[in-house]
Backbone of each chain as nested JSON, in Angstrom:
{
  "chains": [
    {"id": "A", "residues": [
      {"number": 1, "name": "MET", "atoms": {"N": [116.519, 122.934, 60.861], "CA": [115.507, 122.161, 60.347], "C": [114.096, 122.595, 59.753]}},
      {"number": 2, "name": "SER", "atoms": {"N": [114.472, 121.609, 58.389], "CA": [112.688, 122.683, 57.944], "C": [112.045, 121.955, 58.627]}},
      {"number": 3, "name": "ASN", "atoms": {"N": [110.508, 122.795, 58.2], "CA": [109.432, 121.527, 58.87], "C": [108.541, 120.971, 57.281]}},
      {"number": 4, "name": "ASP", "atoms": {"N": [109.552, 121.103, 56.466], "CA": [109.164, 120.544, 55.085], "C": [109.157, 118.876, 55.414]}},
      {"number": 5, "name": "ASN", "atoms": {"N": [110.317, 118.152, 56.19], "CA": [110.865, 117.29, 56.552], "C": [110.025, 116.331, 57.839]}},
      {"number": 6, "name": "VAL", "atoms": {"N": [108.964, 117.38, 58.405], "CA": [108.023, 116.48, 59.39], "C": [107.041, 115.956, 58.593]}},
      {"number": 7, "name": "VAL", "atoms": {"N": [106.733, 114.416, 58.973], "CA": [105.875, 113.538, 58.625], "C": [104.64, 113.6, 60.236]}},
      {"number": 8, "name": "TYR", "atoms": {"N": [103.255, 114.036, 60.277], "CA": [102.331, 114.0, 60.878], "C": [101.831, 112.706, 61.211]}},
      {"number": 9, "name": "VAL", "atoms": {"N": [102.073, 111.886, 62.504], "CA": [101.624, 110.455, 62.39], "C": [100.068, 110.768, 63.12]}},
      {"number": 10, "name": "GLY", "atoms": {"N": [99.178, 110.434, 62.26], "CA": [97.573, 110.132, 63.061], "C": [96.878, 108.923, 62.761]}},
      {"number": 11, "name": "ASN", "atoms": {"N": [95.679, 109.047, 62.7], "CA": [94.988, 107.563, 62.253], "C": [94.697, 106.894, 60.957]}},
      {"number": 12, "name": "LYS", "atoms": {"N": [95.645, 107.405, 60.105], "CA": [95.291, 106.791, 59.121], "C": [96.079, 105.346, 58.989]}},
      {"number": 13, "name": "GLU", "atoms": {"N": [96.161, 104.438, 58.266], "CA": [96.313, 103.423, 57.755], "C": [97.992, 103.503, 57.632]}},
      {"number": 14, "name": "VAL", "atoms": {"N": [99.077, 102.626, 58.611], "CA": [100.233, 103.21, 58.566], "C": [101.097, 103.21, 57.372]}},
      {"number": 15, "name": "MET", "atoms": {"N": [100.423, 102.408, 55.98], "CA": [101.311, 102.711, 54.853], "C": [101.154, 104.183, 54.428]}},
      {"number": 16, "name": "ASN", "atoms": {"N": [99.971, 104.593, 54.633], "CA": [100.026, 106.239, 54.424], "C": [101.673, 107.237, 54.75]}},
      {"number": 17, "name": "TYR", "atoms": {"N": [101.552, 106.693, 55.89], "CA": [102.915, 107.658, 56.015], "C": [104.566, 106.985, 56.304]}},
      {"number": 18, "name": "VAL", "atoms": {"N": [104.546, 105.698, 55.829], "CA": [105.356, 104.871, 55.372], "C": [106.041, 105.558, 54.135]}},
      {"number": 19, "name": "LEU", "atoms": {"N": [104.632, 105.638, 53.429], "CA": [104.82, 106.266, 51.9], "C": [105.214, 107.269, 51.817]}},
      {"number": 20, "name": "ALA", "atoms": {"N": [105.066, 108.705, 52.704], "CA": [104.926, 109.544, 52.918], "C": [106.807, 109.835, 53.083]}},
      {"number": 21, "name": "VAL", "atoms": {"N": [106.925, 109.343, 54.241], "CA": [108.571, 109.519, 54.435], "C": [109.356, 109.032, 52.842]}},
      {"number": 22, "name": "THR", "atoms": {"N": [109.034, 108.201, 52.526], "CA": [109.43, 106.916, 51.741], "C": [110.38, 108.095, 50.633]}},
      {"number": 23, "name": "THR", "atoms": {"N": [109.244, 109.235, 50.199], "CA": [108.842, 109.633, 49.403], "C": [109.642, 110.939, 49.614]}},
      {"number": 24, "name": "GLN", "atoms": {"N": [109.543, 111.455, 50.648], "CA": [110.725, 112.633, 51.017], "C": [112.327, 112.394, 51.083]}},
      {"number": 25, "name": "PHE", "atoms": {"N": [112.531, 110.854, 51.44], "CA": [113.703, 110.082, 51.098], "C": [114.104, 110.411, 49.691]}},
      {"number": 26, "name": "ASN", "atoms": {"N": [113.098, 110.139, 49.028], "CA": [113.223, 109.89, 47.489], "C": [113.752, 111.587, 46.508]}},
      {"number": 27, "name": "GLU", "atoms": {"N": [112.888, 112.32, 47.63], "CA": [113.296, 113.718, 47.203], "C": [114.244, 113.782, 47.488]}},
      {"number": 28, "name": "GLY", "atoms": {"N": [115.432, 113.496, 47.944], "CA": [116.626, 114.037, 48.519], "C": [116.479, 114.686, 49.619]}},
      {"number": 29, "name": "SER", "atoms": {"N": [115.526, 114.454, 50.507], "CA": [116.177, 114.678, 52.13], "C": [116.882, 114.121, 52.887]}},
      {"number": 30, "name": "GLU", "atoms": {"N": [117.668, 114.338, 53.719], "CA": [118.615, 113.378, 54.011], "C": [118.663, 113.296, 55.562]}},
      {"number": 31, "name": "GLU", "atoms": {"N": [117.074, 113.815, 56.232], "CA": [116.542, 113.567, 57.624], "C": [114.651, 113.974, 57.599]}},
      {"number": 32, "name": "VAL", "atoms": {"N": [114.354, 112.869, 57.889], "CA": [113.068, 112.602, 57.811], "C": [112.402, 112.785, 59.257]}},
      {"number": 33, "name": "ILE", "atoms": {"N": [111.614, 113.89, 59.914], "CA": [111.33, 113.617, 61.389], "C": [109.508, 112.985, 61.651]}},
      {"number": 34, "name": "LEU", "atoms": {"N": [109.831, 112.276, 62.111], "CA": [108.482, 111.65, 62.539], "C": [107.504, 112.701, 63.88]}},
      {"number": 35, "name": "LYS", "atoms": {"N": [106.532, 112.5, 63.91], "CA": [105.563, 112.912, 65.225], "C": [104.506, 112.212, 65.045]}},
      {"number": 36, "name": "ALA", "atoms": {"N": [104.445, 111.986, 66.379], "CA": [103.603, 111.616, 66.942], "C": [102.585, 111.648, 68.551]}},
      {"number": 37, "name": "ARG", "atoms": {"N": [101.225, 111.501, 68.584], "CA": [101.02, 111.688, 69.786], "C": [99.798, 110.863, 70.533]}},
      {"number": 38, "name": "GLY", "atoms": {"N": [99.925, 110.597, 71.43], "CA": [98.668, 109.605, 71.925], "C": [98.614, 108.257, 71.707]}},
      {"number": 39, "name": "ARG", "atoms": {"N": [97.392, 107.514, 71.194], "CA": [97.782, 106.345, 70.332], "C": [98.273, 106.067, 69.58]}},
      {"number": 40, "name": "ALA", "atoms": {"N": [99.101, 107.067, 68.477], "CA": [99.416, 106.881, 67.186], "C": [100.977, 107.142, 67.35]}},
      {"number": 41, "name": "ILE", "atoms": {"N": [101.602, 107.379, 68.64], "CA": [102.558, 106.574, 68.628], "C": [103.487, 105.813, 68.273]}},
      {"number": 42, "name": "SER", "atoms": {"N": [101.853, 104.68, 68.661], "CA": [102.724, 103.159, 68.147], "C": [102.687, 103.283, 67.093]}},
      {"number": 43, "name": "ARG", "atoms": {"N": [101.562, 103.241, 65.737], "CA": [102.217, 103.775, 64.731], "C": [103.294, 104.501, 64.138]}},
      {"number": 44, "name": "ALA", "atoms": {"N": [103.557, 105.655, 64.773], "CA": [105.007, 106.085, 64.545], "C": [105.712, 105.442, 64.799]}},
      {"number": 45, "name": "VAL", "atoms": {"N": [105.885, 104.2, 65.41], "CA": [107.409, 103.296, 65.581], "C": [106.802, 102.077, 64.748]}},
      {"number": 46, "name": "ASP", "atoms": {"N": [105.791, 101.779, 64.035], "CA": [105.659, 100.788, 63.102], "C": [105.645, 101.663, 61.4]}},
      {"number": 47, "name": "THR", "atoms": {"N": [105.738, 102.846, 61.268], "CA": [106.604, 103.924, 60.387], "C": [107.787, 103.918, 60.167]}},
      {"number": 48, "name": "ALA", "atoms": {"N": [108.491, 103.453, 60.994], "CA": [109.915, 103.828, 61.263], "C": [110.955, 102.556, 60.988]}},
      {"number": 49, "name": "GLU", "atoms": {"N": [109.78, 102.183, 61.992], "CA": [110.653, 100.023, 61.217], "C": [110.442, 99.489, 60.216]}},
      {"number": 50, "name": "ILE", "atoms": {"N": [108.567, 99.877, 59.572], "CA": [108.971, 99.526, 58.171], "C": [109.321, 100.339, 57.232]}},
      {"number": 51, "name": "VAL", "atoms": {"N": [109.942, 101.549, 57.006], "CA": [110.633, 102.206, 56.261], "C": [112.186, 101.962, 56.377]}},
      {"number": 52, "name": "ARG", "atoms": {"N": [112.553, 101.414, 57.471], "CA": [113.875, 100.651, 57.828], "C": [113.822, 99.593, 57.339]}},
      {"number": 53, "name": "ASN", "atoms": {"N": [113.38, 98.855, 57.41], "CA": [113.11, 97.26, 57.133], "C": [113.493, 97.011, 56.094]}},
      {"number": 54, "name": "ARG", "atoms": {"N": [111.486, 97.63, 55.263], "CA": [111.148, 96.893, 54.034], "C": [111.388, 97.872, 53.37]}},
      {"number": 55, "name": "PHE", "atoms": {"N": [111.758, 99.342, 53.276], "CA": [111.934, 100.229, 52.193], "C": [112.954, 101.014, 51.573]}},
      {"number": 56, "name": "LEU", "atoms": {"N": [113.715, 101.286, 53.155], "CA": [115.155, 102.127, 52.726], "C": [116.141, 101.59, 53.702]}},
      {"number": 57, "name": "GLN", "atoms": {"N": [117.331, 100.48, 53.874], "CA": [117.724, 99.703, 54.099], "C": [119.165, 100.711, 54.21]}},
      {"number": 58, "name": "ASP", "atoms": {"N": [119.111, 101.832, 53.777], "CA": [119.884, 103.084, 54.418], "C": [120.009, 103.442, 55.369]}},
      {"number": 59, "name": "VAL", "atoms": {"N": [118.189, 104.063, 55.818], "CA": [117.908, 104.692, 56.893], "C": [118.158, 104.045, 57.669]}},
      {"number": 60, "name": "GLU", "atoms": {"N": [118.466, 104.623, 58.87], "CA": [118.436, 104.421, 60.738], "C": [117.86, 105.561, 61.514]}},
      {"number": 61, "name": "ILE", "atoms": {"N": [117.373, 104.682, 62.915], "CA": [116.752, 105.812, 63.201], "C": [117.628, 106.738, 64.046]}},
      {"number": 62, "name": "LYS", "atoms": {"N": [118.029, 107.898, 64.165], "CA": [119.315, 108.803, 64.532], "C": [118.674, 109.358, 66.299]}},
      {"number": 63, "name": "ASP", "atoms": {"N": [117.292, 109.663, 66.566], "CA": [117.201, 110.011, 67.766], "C": [115.693, 109.632, 68.116]}},
      {"number": 64, "name": "ILE", "atoms": {"N": [115.325, 109.646, 69.403], "CA": [113.974, 109.486, 69.654], "C": [113.891, 109.59, 70.837]}},
      {"number": 65, "name": "THR", "atoms": {"N": [113.086, 110.968, 70.772], "CA": [112.71, 111.702, 72.412], "C": [111.127, 111.79, 72.294]}},
      {"number": 66, "name": "THR", "atoms": {"N": [110.476, 111.952, 73.835], "CA": [109.27, 112.052, 74.225], "C": [109.385, 113.098, 74.963]}},
      {"number": 67, "name": "GLY", "atoms": {"N": [107.739, 113.637, 75.046], "CA": [107.397, 114.845, 75.918], "C": [105.92, 114.747, 76.08]}},
      {"number": 68, "name": "THR", "atoms": {"N": [105.529, 115.353, 76.762], "CA": [104.076, 115.631, 77.05], "C": [103.611, 116.715, 76.539]}},
      {"number": 69, "name": "GLU", "atoms": {"N": [102.686, 117.08, 76.563], "CA": [101.32, 118.07, 76.02], "C": [100.924, 118.012, 76.714]}},
      {"number": 70, "name": "GLU", "atoms": {"N": [100.267, 119.378, 77.166], "CA": [98.787, 119.635, 77.652], "C": [97.943, 119.793, 76.547]}},
      {"number": 71, "name": "ILE", "atoms": {"N": [96.598, 119.495, 76.579], "CA": [95.631, 119.417, 75.591], "C": [94.328, 120.019, 76.096]}},
      {"number": 72, "name": "GLU", "atoms": {"N": [93.714, 120.844, 75.985], "CA": [92.047, 121.347, 76.271], "C": [90.971, 120.538, 75.702]}},
      {"number": 73, "name": "GLY", "atoms": {"N": [90.227, 119.868, 76.387], "CA": [88.706, 119.068, 76.051], "C": [87.899, 120.71, 76.015]}},
      {"number": 74, "name": "GLU", "atoms": {"N": [87.352, 119.929, 75.214], "CA": [85.556, 120.928, 74.87], "C": [85.373, 121.705, 75.83]}},
      {"number": 75, "name": "GLU", "atoms": {"N": [85.421, 120.958, 77.028], "CA": [84.594, 122.207, 78.467], "C": [85.773, 122.975, 78.809]}},
      {"number": 76, "name": "GLY", "atoms": {"N": [87.044, 122.742, 78.435], "CA": [87.894, 123.337, 79.09], "C": [89.026, 122.716, 80.135]}},
      {"number": 77, "name": "GLU", "atoms": {"N": [88.559, 121.514, 80.075], "CA": [89.028, 120.699, 81.49], "C": [90.882, 120.528, 80.732]}},
      {"number": 78, "name": "THR", "atoms": {"N": [91.726, 120.075, 81.323], "CA": [92.623, 119.68, 80.57], "C": [93.115, 118.287, 81.035]}},
      {"number": 79, "name": "SER", "atoms": {"N": [94.204, 117.566, 80.084], "CA": [94.365, 116.436, 80.603], "C": [96.199, 116.63, 79.431]}},
      {"number": 80, "name": "ASN", "atoms": {"N": [96.731, 115.293, 80.17], "CA": [97.796, 115.767, 79.032], "C": [97.803, 114.117, 78.397]}},
      {"number": 81, "name": "VAL", "atoms": {"N": [99.058, 114.145, 76.988], "CA": [98.924, 113.829, 76.432], "C": [100.483, 113.344, 75.779]}},
      {"number": 82, "name": "SER", "atoms": {"N": [101.236, 112.252, 75.942], "CA": [102.123, 112.282, 75.647], "C": [102.613, 112.183, 73.872]}},
      {"number": 83, "name": "THR", "atoms": {"N": [103.729, 112.34, 73.504], "CA": [104.4, 112.635, 72.51], "C": [105.599, 111.884, 71.646]}},
      {"number": 84, "name": "ILE", "atoms": {"N": [105.876, 111.865, 70.551], "CA": [107.079, 110.978, 70.272], "C": [107.728, 111.911, 69.149]}},
      {"number": 85, "name": "THR", "atoms": {"N": [109.245, 111.907, 68.89], "CA": [109.413, 112.487, 67.2], "C": [110.574, 111.165, 67.554]}},
      {"number": 86, "name": "ILE", "atoms": {"N": [110.369, 111.214, 66.055], "CA": [111.259, 109.782, 65.759], "C": [112.099, 110.731, 64.124]}},
      {"number": 87, "name": "THR", "atoms": {"N": [113.434, 110.822, 64.918], "CA": [114.278, 111.542, 63.449], "C": [114.817, 110.055, 62.829]}},
      {"number": 88, "name": "LEU", "atoms": {"N": [114.24, 109.96, 61.468], "CA": [115.575, 109.12, 60.805], "C": [116.242, 109.834, 59.577]}},
      {"number": 89, "name": "GLY", "atoms": {"N": [117.329, 108.966, 58.942], "CA": [117.924, 109.548, 58.649], "C": [118.887, 108.887, 57.927]}},
      {"number": 90, "name": "GLU", "atoms": {"N": [119.97, 108.862, 56.973], "CA": [120.98, 107.97, 56.228], "C": [121.777, 108.44, 56.305]}}
    ]},
    {"id": "B", "residues": [
      {"number": 1, "name": "MET", "atoms": {"N": [123.047, 93.006, 83.034], "CA": [121.813, 94.104, 83.306], "C": [121.388, 92.971, 83.558]}},
      {"number": 2, "name": "SER", "atoms": {"N": [120.747, 93.243, 84.591], "CA": [119.538, 92.169, 85.437], "C": [118.013, 92.164, 85.284]}},
      {"number": 3, "name": "ASN", "atoms": {"N": [117.623, 91.031, 84.72], "CA": [116.379, 91.153, 84.571], "C": [115.035, 91.714, 85.174]}},
      {"number": 4, "name": "ASP", "atoms": {"N": [115.792, 91.962, 86.313], "CA": [114.506, 91.949, 87.801], "C": [114.383, 93.453, 87.406]}},
      {"number": 5, "name": "ASN", "atoms": {"N": [115.34, 94.559, 87.088], "CA": [114.473, 96.142, 86.309], "C": [114.252, 95.766, 84.952]}},
      {"number": 6, "name": "VAL", "atoms": {"N": [113.169, 95.141, 84.415], "CA": [112.794, 95.257, 83.523], "C": [110.977, 95.062, 84.214]}},
      {"number": 7, "name": "VAL", "atoms": {"N": [110.473, 96.137, 83.001], "CA": [108.626, 96.404, 83.178], "C": [108.163, 95.947, 81.669]}},
      {"number": 8, "name": "TYR", "atoms": {"N": [107.599, 94.568, 81.664], "CA": [106.275, 94.797, 80.533], "C": [105.415, 95.656, 80.764]}},
      {"number": 9, "name": "VAL", "atoms": {"N": [104.996, 96.209, 79.686], "CA": [104.021, 97.236, 79.73], "C": [103.348, 96.46, 78.806]}},
      {"number": 10, "name": "GLY", "atoms": {"N": [102.128, 95.891, 78.861], "CA": [100.401, 95.469, 78.37], "C": [99.776, 96.008, 78.774]}},
      {"number": 11, "name": "ASN", "atoms": {"N": [98.726, 95.564, 78.545], "CA": [97.279, 96.451, 78.509], "C": [96.712, 96.422, 79.466]}},
      {"number": 12, "name": "LYS", "atoms": {"N": [97.179, 96.343, 80.811], "CA": [96.261, 97.117, 82.006], "C": [96.7, 98.706, 82.036]}},
      {"number": 13, "name": "GLU", "atoms": {"N": [96.262, 99.125, 82.956], "CA": [95.831, 101.012, 83.004], "C": [97.241, 101.271, 83.237]}},
      {"number": 14, "name": "VAL", "atoms": {"N": [97.442, 102.281, 82.681], "CA": [98.859, 102.811, 82.97], "C": [99.78, 102.901, 84.167]}},
      {"number": 15, "name": "MET", "atoms": {"N": [98.985, 103.36, 85.531], "CA": [99.469, 103.606, 86.423], "C": [99.634, 102.554, 87.231]}},
      {"number": 16, "name": "ASN", "atoms": {"N": [99.66, 101.306, 86.759], "CA": [99.725, 99.871, 87.023], "C": [101.472, 99.287, 86.776]}},
      {"number": 17, "name": "TYR", "atoms": {"N": [102.127, 100.128, 85.464], "CA": [103.255, 100.504, 85.104], "C": [103.834, 101.75, 86.107]}},
      {"number": 18, "name": "VAL", "atoms": {"N": [103.23, 102.775, 85.98], "CA": [103.801, 103.776, 86.726], "C": [104.468, 103.51, 88.149]}},
      {"number": 19, "name": "LEU", "atoms": {"N": [103.671, 102.526, 88.824], "CA": [103.655, 101.804, 90.433], "C": [104.872, 100.957, 90.43]}},
      {"number": 20, "name": "ALA", "atoms": {"N": [104.973, 100.32, 89.378], "CA": [106.039, 99.288, 89.11], "C": [106.91, 99.897, 88.986]}},
      {"number": 21, "name": "VAL", "atoms": {"N": [107.313, 100.609, 88.044], "CA": [108.512, 101.603, 87.639], "C": [108.976, 102.305, 88.877]}},
      {"number": 22, "name": "THR", "atoms": {"N": [108.188, 102.631, 89.413], "CA": [108.622, 103.902, 90.964], "C": [108.973, 103.13, 91.814]}},
      {"number": 23, "name": "THR", "atoms": {"N": [108.061, 101.984, 92.059], "CA": [108.539, 100.765, 93.168], "C": [109.794, 100.516, 93.318]}},
      {"number": 24, "name": "GLN", "atoms": {"N": [110.345, 100.378, 91.862], "CA": [111.745, 99.565, 91.457], "C": [112.99, 100.972, 92.249]}},
      {"number": 25, "name": "PHE", "atoms": {"N": [112.468, 101.957, 91.396], "CA": [113.703, 102.939, 91.849], "C": [113.209, 103.217, 93.219]}},
      {"number": 26, "name": "ASN", "atoms": {"N": [112.048, 103.096, 94.103], "CA": [112.413, 103.418, 95.486], "C": [113.07, 101.632, 96.622]}},
      {"number": 27, "name": "GLU", "atoms": {"N": [113.356, 100.619, 95.916], "CA": [113.637, 100.085, 96.216], "C": [115.305, 99.648, 95.652]}},
      {"number": 28, "name": "GLY", "atoms": {"N": [115.634, 100.683, 95.16], "CA": [117.388, 101.139, 95.2], "C": [118.01, 100.799, 93.333]}},
      {"number": 29, "name": "SER", "atoms": {"N": [116.929, 100.503, 92.77], "CA": [117.463, 99.855, 91.479], "C": [118.032, 101.492, 90.837]}},
      {"number": 30, "name": "GLU", "atoms": {"N": [118.973, 101.46, 90.003], "CA": [119.474, 102.411, 89.237], "C": [119.075, 102.914, 87.845]}},
      {"number": 31, "name": "GLU", "atoms": {"N": [118.58, 102.007, 87.346], "CA": [117.669, 101.494, 86.063], "C": [116.468, 101.112, 85.727]}},
      {"number": 32, "name": "VAL", "atoms": {"N": [115.822, 101.16, 85.349], "CA": [114.095, 100.459, 84.881], "C": [114.236, 100.591, 83.357]}},
      {"number": 33, "name": "ILE", "atoms": {"N": [114.193, 99.765, 83.233], "CA": [113.601, 99.112, 81.752], "C": [112.218, 98.945, 81.032]}},
      {"number": 34, "name": "LEU", "atoms": {"N": [111.712, 99.82, 80.404], "CA": [109.892, 99.639, 80.058], "C": [110.271, 98.652, 78.434]}},
      {"number": 35, "name": "LYS", "atoms": {"N": [109.137, 97.588, 78.418], "CA": [109.067, 97.073, 77.342], "C": [108.119, 97.433, 76.588]}},
      {"number": 36, "name": "ALA", "atoms": {"N": [107.433, 96.825, 75.335], "CA": [106.196, 96.872, 75.213], "C": [106.436, 96.449, 73.638]}},
      {"number": 37, "name": "ARG", "atoms": {"N": [105.33, 96.141, 73.438], "CA": [104.842, 95.861, 71.866], "C": [103.769, 96.223, 71.202]}},
      {"number": 38, "name": "GLY", "atoms": {"N": [103.396, 96.657, 69.883], "CA": [102.194, 97.016, 69.045], "C": [101.762, 97.948, 70.125]}},
      {"number": 39, "name": "ARG", "atoms": {"N": [100.346, 98.008, 70.351], "CA": [99.587, 98.921, 70.514], "C": [99.903, 99.567, 71.69]}},
      {"number": 40, "name": "ALA", "atoms": {"N": [100.982, 98.373, 72.901], "CA": [100.982, 98.946, 74.159], "C": [101.857, 99.568, 74.596]}},
      {"number": 41, "name": "ILE", "atoms": {"N": [102.603, 99.734, 73.203], "CA": [103.992, 100.663, 72.662], "C": [103.736, 102.57, 73.636]}},
      {"number": 42, "name": "SER", "atoms": {"N": [102.555, 102.908, 72.946], "CA": [101.811, 104.353, 73.448], "C": [101.712, 104.423, 75.008]}},
      {"number": 43, "name": "ARG", "atoms": {"N": [101.083, 103.079, 75.398], "CA": [101.503, 103.192, 77.263], "C": [102.916, 103.263, 77.554]}},
      {"number": 44, "name": "ALA", "atoms": {"N": [103.492, 102.191, 77.125], "CA": [104.927, 102.657, 77.862], "C": [105.602, 103.928, 77.58]}},
      {"number": 45, "name": "VAL", "atoms": {"N": [105.094, 104.839, 76.911], "CA": [105.522, 106.134, 76.869], "C": [105.423, 107.083, 77.16]}},
      {"number": 46, "name": "ASP", "atoms": {"N": [103.913, 106.62, 77.722], "CA": [102.507, 107.337, 78.809], "C": [103.335, 107.296, 79.65]}},
      {"number": 47, "name": "THR", "atoms": {"N": [104.16, 105.925, 80.612], "CA": [104.667, 105.104, 81.915], "C": [105.779, 106.274, 81.264]}},
      {"number": 48, "name": "ALA", "atoms": {"N": [106.504, 105.966, 81.785], "CA": [108.284, 107.035, 81.348], "C": [107.854, 108.357, 81.702]}},
      {"number": 49, "name": "GLU", "atoms": {"N": [106.732, 109.106, 80.694], "CA": [106.616, 110.166, 81.303], "C": [106.1, 110.881, 82.334]}},
      {"number": 50, "name": "ILE", "atoms": {"N": [105.087, 110.27, 82.833], "CA": [104.521, 110.22, 83.836], "C": [104.964, 110.02, 85.181]}},
      {"number": 51, "name": "VAL", "atoms": {"N": [105.918, 108.773, 85.058], "CA": [106.959, 108.771, 86.169], "C": [107.922, 110.129, 86.194]}},
      {"number": 52, "name": "ARG", "atoms": {"N": [108.751, 110.215, 85.473], "CA": [109.701, 111.473, 85.23], "C": [108.699, 112.767, 85.676]}},
      {"number": 53, "name": "ASN", "atoms": {"N": [107.666, 112.862, 85.057], "CA": [107.216, 114.413, 85.305], "C": [106.798, 114.412, 86.245]}},
      {"number": 54, "name": "ARG", "atoms": {"N": [105.434, 113.308, 87.128], "CA": [104.779, 113.359, 88.233], "C": [105.583, 112.762, 89.596]}},
      {"number": 55, "name": "PHE", "atoms": {"N": [105.901, 111.561, 89.466], "CA": [106.637, 110.686, 90.369], "C": [108.057, 111.3, 90.82]}},
      {"number": 56, "name": "LEU", "atoms": {"N": [109.147, 110.814, 89.982], "CA": [110.299, 110.942, 90.429], "C": [111.536, 111.781, 89.523]}},
      {"number": 57, "name": "GLN", "atoms": {"N": [111.485, 112.866, 89.8], "CA": [111.55, 114.055, 89.333], "C": [113.265, 114.036, 88.829]}},
      {"number": 58, "name": "ASP", "atoms": {"N": [114.081, 112.922, 89.792], "CA": [115.442, 112.545, 89.381], "C": [115.384, 111.847, 88.024]}},
      {"number": 59, "name": "VAL", "atoms": {"N": [114.656, 111.018, 87.736], "CA": [114.725, 109.83, 86.975], "C": [114.369, 110.46, 85.434]}},
      {"number": 60, "name": "GLU", "atoms": {"N": [115.576, 110.371, 85.137], "CA": [115.463, 111.156, 83.639], "C": [115.67, 109.139, 82.037]}},
      {"number": 61, "name": "ILE", "atoms": {"N": [115.031, 109.963, 80.85], "CA": [115.027, 108.698, 80.082], "C": [116.318, 109.286, 79.239]}},
      {"number": 62, "name": "LYS", "atoms": {"N": [117.377, 107.598, 79.516], "CA": [118.643, 107.064, 78.949], "C": [118.356, 107.402, 77.886]}},
      {"number": 63, "name": "ASP", "atoms": {"N": [117.746, 106.471, 77.278], "CA": [117.53, 105.531, 75.847], "C": [116.669, 104.801, 75.614]}},
      {"number": 64, "name": "ILE", "atoms": {"N": [116.379, 105.185, 74.354], "CA": [114.67, 104.653, 73.445], "C": [115.3, 103.85, 72.123]}},
      {"number": 65, "name": "THR", "atoms": {"N": [114.625, 102.511, 71.959], "CA": [115.26, 101.953, 71.323], "C": [114.059, 101.481, 70.62]}},
      {"number": 66, "name": "THR", "atoms": {"N": [113.994, 100.945, 69.065], "CA": [112.576, 100.532, 68.446], "C": [112.943, 99.393, 67.845]}},
      {"number": 67, "name": "GLY", "atoms": {"N": [112.194, 97.883, 67.353], "CA": [112.405, 97.326, 66.727], "C": [111.837, 96.15, 66.373]}},
      {"number": 68, "name": "THR", "atoms": {"N": [111.884, 95.275, 65.273], "CA": [110.561, 94.183, 65.127], "C": [110.52, 92.945, 65.381]}},
      {"number": 69, "name": "GLU", "atoms": {"N": [109.453, 92.53, 65.755], "CA": [109.515, 90.917, 66.205], "C": [108.734, 90.29, 64.954]}},
      {"number": 70, "name": "GLU", "atoms": {"N": [108.612, 89.199, 64.537], "CA": [107.911, 88.403, 63.585], "C": [107.239, 87.613, 65.274]}},
      {"number": 71, "name": "ILE", "atoms": {"N": [105.835, 87.281, 64.523], "CA": [105.434, 86.998, 65.474], "C": [104.113, 85.557, 65.025]}},
      {"number": 72, "name": "GLU", "atoms": {"N": [104.045, 84.292, 65.447], "CA": [103.476, 83.276, 64.607], "C": [102.032, 83.616, 65.335]}},
      {"number": 73, "name": "GLY", "atoms": {"N": [101.026, 83.749, 64.181], "CA": [99.547, 83.285, 64.327], "C": [99.375, 82.041, 64.561]}},
      {"number": 74, "name": "GLU", "atoms": {"N": [98.286, 81.946, 65.02], "CA": [96.988, 80.754, 65.643], "C": [97.436, 79.323, 64.783]}},
      {"number": 75, "name": "GLU", "atoms": {"N": [97.385, 80.251, 63.002], "CA": [97.366, 79.013, 62.257], "C": [98.603, 78.834, 61.701]}},
      {"number": 76, "name": "GLY", "atoms": {"N": [99.559, 79.474, 61.929], "CA": [101.356, 79.451, 61.404], "C": [101.524, 80.51, 60.906]}},
      {"number": 77, "name": "GLU", "atoms": {"N": [100.77, 81.622, 60.292], "CA": [100.869, 82.406, 60.015], "C": [102.161, 83.736, 60.729]}},
      {"number": 78, "name": "THR", "atoms": {"N": [102.674, 84.202, 59.742], "CA": [103.576, 84.683, 60.691], "C": [102.928, 86.181, 60.845]}},
      {"number": 79, "name": "SER", "atoms": {"N": [103.785, 87.494, 61.445], "CA": [103.693, 88.856, 61.249], "C": [104.474, 89.54, 62.145]}},
      {"number": 80, "name": "ASN", "atoms": {"N": [104.838, 90.816, 61.649], "CA": [105.775, 91.987, 61.996], "C": [104.638, 92.48, 63.479]}},
      {"number": 81, "name": "VAL", "atoms": {"N": [105.478, 92.626, 64.599], "CA": [105.158, 93.67, 65.481], "C": [106.297, 94.366, 65.855]}},
      {"number": 82, "name": "SER", "atoms": {"N": [106.22, 96.07, 66.132], "CA": [107.217, 96.743, 66.717], "C": [107.35, 96.55, 68.435]}},
      {"number": 83, "name": "THR", "atoms": {"N": [108.493, 96.931, 68.472], "CA": [108.418, 96.868, 69.666], "C": [109.449, 98.19, 70.209]}},
      {"number": 84, "name": "ILE", "atoms": {"N": [109.282, 98.743, 71.415], "CA": [109.943, 99.664, 72.142], "C": [110.983, 99.318, 73.451]}},
      {"number": 85, "name": "THR", "atoms": {"N": [111.964, 99.627, 73.293], "CA": [112.456, 99.451, 74.769], "C": [113.197, 100.697, 75.383]}},
      {"number": 86, "name": "ILE", "atoms": {"N": [112.506, 100.91, 76.387], "CA": [112.888, 102.683, 77.324], "C": [113.346, 102.834, 78.689]}},
      {"number": 87, "name": "THR", "atoms": {"N": [115.375, 102.986, 78.579], "CA": [115.544, 102.803, 79.685], "C": [115.738, 104.221, 80.706]}},
      {"number": 88, "name": "LEU", "atoms": {"N": [115.367, 103.877, 81.821], "CA": [115.286, 104.956, 82.622], "C": [116.463, 105.197, 84.065]}},
      {"number": 89, "name": "GLY", "atoms": {"N": [116.916, 106.388, 84.392], "CA": [117.789, 105.871, 85.231], "C": [117.702, 107.266, 86.104]}},
      {"number": 90, "name": "GLU", "atoms": {"N": [118.617, 107.301, 86.744], "CA": [118.505, 108.721, 87.947], "C": [119.69, 109.322, 87.323]}}
    ]}
  ]
}
């Protein structure tokens, strides 16, 4: 699995990520992986749904997994954040 | 599949939903289904992660599916919202 196929979903407007995914598929990728954490998880799901419903009808969600990452705050305290990985494929 | 096993995740603090899921399992359910839409999707993932990491180590995520629902606004306009369904089981 090449990292080239990973799109990290953050706080930008959702269409940025939709465009990134669509471009990857149009350039020949057979699989694109969306990764997000925390509040951006909802946006990653939006991205997957918009891509498959509006832009690339042949693309489907192959797999969705979740996880937990420990992040360190500015003062050294740790907290947990949820993550999601959505695998899209043709 | 009984609707009794469904926990709808909304805008409350995440521990409310963790408690609801944990209670269902402790009362004998073999499967609990989390449902959320829009921004609450992140909270549904948090709920699943907290339940399986901190409260019920035997519980795992069996399945995650996403979808799109059309919702009608106050003035009759429609917009799309993403949904998630997370199936937890022992």
